[in-house]
C-alpha positions in Angstrom: 278.3 102.1 160.6 278.5 104.7 158.5 278.7 108.7 158.2 276.0 111.3 157.3 277.1 114.6 156.9 275.1 118.0 157.2 273.8 119.9 154.2 275.8 122.6 152.9 274.1 126.0 152.7 273.7 126.6 148.7 272.3 122.5 148.6 268.5 124.0 148.4 269.8 125.3 144.4 269.4 122.9 142.0 272.2 119.8 140.7 274.0 121.2 137.7 275.5 119.4 134.3 278.7 121.0 133.6 280.0 120.8 130.2 280.8 117.0 129.4 277.2 116.2 130.5 278.1 115.6 133.9 275.7 116.0 136.8 277.6 117.7 140.0 275.9 117.5 142.6 276.9 118.7 146.3 274.6 118.2 149.3 274.0 115.8 152.1 276.3 112.6 151.6 276.8 108.6 152.7 279.5 107.8 153.2 282.1 104.9 154.9 285.3 106.9 157.1 288.3 107.2 155.6 289.7 104.7 158.9 288.4 101.6 157.1 290.9 101.7 154.6 293.2 99.8 157.4 291.2 96.5 156.8 292.6 95.6 153.6 296.2 98.0 154.4 297.0 96.2 157.6 296.6 92.8 155.7 299.0 93.5 152.8 301.5 95.3 154.6 303.0 92.5 156.7 305.1 94.1 159.4 303.7 97.6 159.4 301.1 98.6 161.9 298.3 101.6 161.7 297.9 103.4 165.3 294.8 105.9 165.1 294.6 108.1 166.9 291.0 109.6 167.9 288.2 108.7 169.8 286.1 105.7 170.8 284.2 106.1 168.6 286.9 105.7 166.0 287.5 102.7 167.4 284.1 100.9 167.4 284.0 101.8 164.2 287.1 99.7 163.2 286.4 96.9 165.6 282.8 96.6 163.5 284.6 96.9 160.2 286.7 94.4 160.7 285.0 91.5 162.7 285.8 89.6 165.1 289.3 88.4 165.4 289.8 86.1 167.8 292.9 83.8 166.6 295.3 86.4 166.0 296.1 90.2 166.6 295.2 92.5 164.1 297.9 95.0 163.0 296.0 98.4 164.1 294.5 99.7 167.4 292.9 102.8 168.8 295.1 105.4 170.8 291.8 107.0 172.4 292.2 110.4 173.0 290.4 111.1 176.6 288.6 113.9 178.9 292.3 114.6 180.4 293.9 114.6 177.6 291.8 117.1 175.6 291.8 119.3 179.5 295.5 119.6 179.2 295.6 117.6 182.2 298.2 115.4 180.3 300.1 116.4 177.7 299.1 114.7 174.5 302.3 114.6 173.1 304.3 113.0 175.5 300.9 110.8 176.2 301.4 109.0 172.5 305.4 108.5 173.0 304.2 106.0 175.8 301.3 104.5 173.8 303.8 104.2 170.9 307.0 102.9 173.0 304.6 100.3 175.2 303.2 99.4 171.5 306.5 98.7 170.4 307.6 96.7 173.3 304.9 94.3 172.7 304.7 93.9 169.5 309.0 94.0 168.5 307.9 92.5 164.9 306.7 96.3 163.5 308.9 97.5 161.3 306.4 100.2 159.6 304.3 101.9 162.1 301.7 104.6 160.8 299.9 107.3 163.1 296.8 107.5 161.6 294.8 110.8 161.7 291.4 110.6 162.7 288.6 114.0 162.8 288.8 113.5 166.4 292.8 114.5 166.2 292.1 116.9 163.4 289.5 119.0 164.9 291.8 119.3 168.3 294.5 120.1 165.3 297.0 117.4 167.3 300.3 117.4 164.5 300.9 114.6 164.0 303.4 114.9 161.2 305.6 115.9 163.7 305.0 113.4 166.2 305.7 110.9 163.8 309.1 112.8 162.7 310.0 112.9 166.8 309.1 109.4 166.5 311.1 107.6 163.8 313.9 109.8 165.4 313.9 107.8 168.5 313.4 104.8 167.0 315.6 104.0 163.9 316.4 102.2 162.0 314.4 99.4 163.7 311.3 101.2 163.5 310.1 104.0 160.4 306.7 106.4 161.8 304.6 108.1 159.3 301.9 110.1 159.5 299.0 110.1 157.2 295.1 111.3 157.4 292.0 108.5 157.9 289.8 111.8 158.6 286.2 110.9 156.8 285.0 114.5 157.2 285.4 115.9 153.8 286.5 111.9 152.0 284.7 109.0 150.9 286.4 105.9 152.5 289.1 104.6 150.0 290.9 107.8 150.1 292.2 106.7 152.9 294.8 104.5 151.0 295.5 107.4 148.6 296.7 109.4 152.1 298.6 106.2 153.1 300.4 105.7 150.1 301.0 109.3 149.5 302.8 109.2 152.7 304.9 106.3 151.4 306.4 107.8 148.2 308.7 110.4 149.5 310.4 107.0 151.5 311.0 104.7 148.5 314.2 104.7 147.2 316.0 106.3 144.3 315.6 103.9 141.2 319.0 105.1 139.1 318.7 101.8 136.5 319.1 103.0 133.4 316.9 100.5 132.2 313.0 101.1 132.7 311.0 99.5 135.4 307.0 99.2 135.9 305.5 99.9 138.8 301.5 98.6 139.7 300.4 101.4 142.3 297.5 99.9 144.5 296.8 97.4 146.7 295.5 93.9 145.5 295.1 90.4 146.9 297.8 88.8 147.4 296.6 86.4 144.4 295.8 88.7 141.7 299.2 90.4 142.6 300.8 86.8 142.3 298.7 86.8 138.7 299.6 89.6 137.8 303.2 89.4 138.2 303.2 86.2 136.1 301.9 87.6 133.5 304.1 90.9 133.2 306.9 88.2 132.8 305.1 86.2 129.9 304.7 89.3 128.3 308.4 90.1 128.6 308.5 93.3 130.8 311.0 92.2 133.4 311.3 95.1 136.5 307.8 94.8 137.7 307.2 96.5 141.5 303.8 97.2 143.7 303.1 99.5 145.9 302.5 99.1 148.6 305.2 96.1 148.9 304.4 93.3 151.3 307.2 94.4 154.0 308.4 97.1 154.6 311.9 97.1 153.5 310.5 95.3 150.0 309.1 98.9 148.9 309.2 99.3 145.2 312.1 101.8 144.0 311.1 105.2 141.6 312.4 107.6 139.6 313.0 109.0 136.2 312.5 106.1 134.1 309.7 104.0 136.4 306.2 103.8 134.9 303.7 103.2 136.7 300.1 101.4 136.0 296.9 102.4 138.9 295.7 99.7 139.8 293.4 101.7 142.1 291.3 104.6 140.4 291.2 106.4 144.2 295.0 106.5 144.2 294.8 111.0 142.8 297.3 112.2 145.1 299.6 108.9 145.3 300.2 109.3 141.3 300.8 112.7 142.0 303.4 112.4 144.1 305.1 109.7 142.2 305.1 111.7 139.3 306.9 114.5 141.4 309.6 112.5 141.7 309.8 111.4 138.2 307.8 108.4 137.4 305.0 108.9 134.7 301.6 107.5 134.4 300.1 105.3 131.7 296.6 106.2 131.0 294.5 102.6 130.6 291.4 101.1 131.5 291.0 99.4 134.9 291.4 95.5 135.4 288.1 94.6 135.8 286.6 92.4 133.3 288.9 90.7 130.3 288.9 93.8 128.4 289.6 96.3 130.7 292.6 93.8 132.0 293.6 93.2 128.3 293.5 97.2 127.6 295.9 97.6 131.1 298.0 95.0 129.9 298.4 96.9 127.0 299.4 100.5 127.8 302.2 98.5 129.8 303.8 96.5 127.2 303.3 99.1 124.4 304.9 101.6 126.6 307.7 99.0 126.6 308.2 98.2 123.1 306.6 94.8 123.7 305.7 93.1 120.1 302.2 92.4 119.6 303.0 89.0 119.3 304.4 88.2 122.3 301.9 90.6 124.2 298.8 88.3 122.0 300.9 85.5 123.2 301.0 85.6 127.2 297.2 87.6 127.0 294.8 84.9 124.8 294.9 82.2 126.7 293.7 83.5 129.7 291.4 86.3 127.9 289.7 83.4 127.3 289.1 81.9 130.0 287.9 85.1 131.5 285.9 85.6 128.2 284.0 81.7 129.1 284.0 82.7 132.7 281.4 85.5 131.9 279.9 83.7 129.6 276.9 82.0 132.3 275.8 85.3 133.7 275.9 87.0 130.8 272.0 85.4 130.3 271.0 86.7 134.3 272.9 90.4 133.6 272.2 91.1 129.7 269.1 93.9 130.2 269.5 94.4 133.6 269.8 98.1 134.8 272.1 99.6 136.4 271.8 102.5 139.1 274.9 103.3 140.8 275.5 105.6 144.0 278.6 107.2 145.1 280.8 105.3 147.2 283.9 104.0 146.5 285.2 105.6 143.2 285.2 102.2 141.5 281.9 103.5 140.4 282.5 104.0 136.5 284.9 101.0 135.7 282.1 98.9 137.2 280.3 100.7 134.5 282.0 99.8 131.8 282.7 96.1 133.2 279.1 95.5 133.5 277.4 97.1 130.2 280.5 96.4 127.6 280.8 92.6 128.6 277.8 91.9 130.6 274.7 93.9 128.5 273.9 95.6 131.5 271.9 99.0 130.9 273.1 101.7 132.8 270.5 104.3 134.2 273.1 106.6 136.5 276.7 106.2 137.1 277.5 108.3 140.7 280.5 108.8 141.4 282.1 110.9 144.9 285.1 112.0 142.5 285.2 111.8 138.9 289.5 112.6 137.8 289.3 113.2 134.4 292.5 112.7 133.7 292.5 108.6 135.2 288.8 108.2 133.7 289.6 109.2 130.3 290.8 106.0 129.0 287.3 103.9 130.8 285.5 107.1 130.2 286.4 106.7 126.2 284.5 103.3 126.3 281.8 104.2 128.1 280.1 106.5 124.8 278.8 109.9 125.6 275.3 108.8 126.3 275.7 107.8 129.9 274.4 109.6 132.5 277.1 110.3 135.2 277.0 112.5 138.7 280.4 113.6 140.9 279.2 114.4 144.2 276.4 113.8 145.9 272.9 115.0 147.5 271.6 111.6 148.4 268.3 112.7 148.6 268.0 113.6 144.9 270.2 110.2 144.1 267.9 108.1 146.0 264.1 110.1 144.3 265.9 109.6 141.2 266.7 105.8 141.7 263.2 105.4 143.3 262.3 106.7 140.0 263.9 104.4 137.6 263.7 101.0 140.1 266.5 99.6 138.7 267.0 95.9 138.6 270.2 96.4 140.5 271.5 98.5 143.1 275.2 99.3 143.7 275.1 101.5 147.1 276.9 101.9 150.6 275.4 99.8 153.3 273.8 102.6 154.5 271.4 102.5 151.7 270.8 98.7 151.2 268.6 98.2 153.6 265.9 100.8 153.2 266.3 100.3 149.3 266.0 96.3 150.6 262.3 97.4 151.8 261.6 99.1 149.4 261.5 96.2 146.5 265.0 97.2 144.6 267.7 94.9 145.2 271.1 95.9 146.1 274.3 95.3 145.9 277.4 96.6 148.6 279.7 98.7 147.0 282.1 97.8 149.7 282.2 94.2 149.6 284.0 94.9 145.9 286.4 96.6 147.7 287.1 93.4 149.7 286.9 90.9 147.6 289.8 90.4 145.1 288.1 91.5 141.7 291.2 92.2 139.0 292.4 90.2 136.2 291.2 88.1 134.1 290.9 85.0 136.3 288.8 87.2 139.0 286.3 88.0 136.1 283.9 85.4 136.6 283.7 86.0 140.5 282.9 90.2 139.6 280.4 89.3 137.4 278.7 86.7 139.8 278.8 88.8 142.8 276.2 91.3 140.6 274.0 88.5 139.7 273.7 86.6 142.5 271.2 89.5 144.1 269.7 89.1 141.0 269.1 85.6 141.0 268.3 85.8 144.8 265.0 87.6 144.4 264.1 85.8 141.6 263.7 82.9 144.1 262.5 84.6 146.5 260.2 85.6 144.0 258.7 81.9 143.5 
């Protein structure tokens, strides 16, 4: 279930390397729709509901992405735009209101409702922002209604979360406390979030919150004394919205692997004046456990070559982890968008000799991948099967978004995700 976008008019021009050695490409792209971010968001915010305003194709995509849910109702649905709506035979805003009221009546536990725009609703210029304002006024204080876009026309699938959290930021309460606070921004698994909360407490940082919160009434406060760490690399607009409210970003590598997690935690510790001794006391043991967990996968991965197609925006932090902690050789690291400010700590660790590409021209990238014959290709689902048929070993990039991979305790699990296809190929060759 991928979206294949048409070529732009100027894609016949060769890709060009820009200052800094980054290859900028613009052409045919192979991406998931941004609606798929609802798959992890609806599990995280336990009393929220995501109502997609779109077509039957949107509904089928979400059903396929979520799998078959038999024993529990998911916290998302699709309000399907019908032919009578498009023909003007019905007022779409009235139809949407009736749908929302029926939903709230059926699911009274909903406290936060997102109206999620799609490609169809954006093409017909349906103003979901105004609709959300009207419905929020009608349903408050019991239910808040917000709007964001999950359209995949110009974005990759993880940016759906960025749009969702950006919509939440103006709604966050004001933090007027004099003491500084730390906010961790980006959806993490509950397990990883609890682990980080304990680590920050052991380090000595007391006022710690997470965005998004697990419930609508438990969203963190933000203000001039808020410092925030990004847990996910695709949250550019969310970071800007937080900075507009006075919060300050703490640049750091992302918390993947023992090295990345330590540097990420250290950025917070330094900002809060934690002594090196206190930091080491809290992190030495979990870091040692992570290092031991990685050791068993070094033999399988050291010297193996990696080619990353642009898909999730996790590619640069993953490449840093795989090369520095597991000894993999990096052939090309592609990413849909490269935010130079947020990625600066990662790029500094990668070094200047790594071939980076931003954007996508899928045909040219496939040609380069086939020519280099990497041991592992990190790519989207739409490319995995064709490459496997050609004898190339692949890893689905979307699996890394759905799997807990952040922090010390998950470092070994992250390494195993890349060791597993190598081991599978070895066994099949016997």
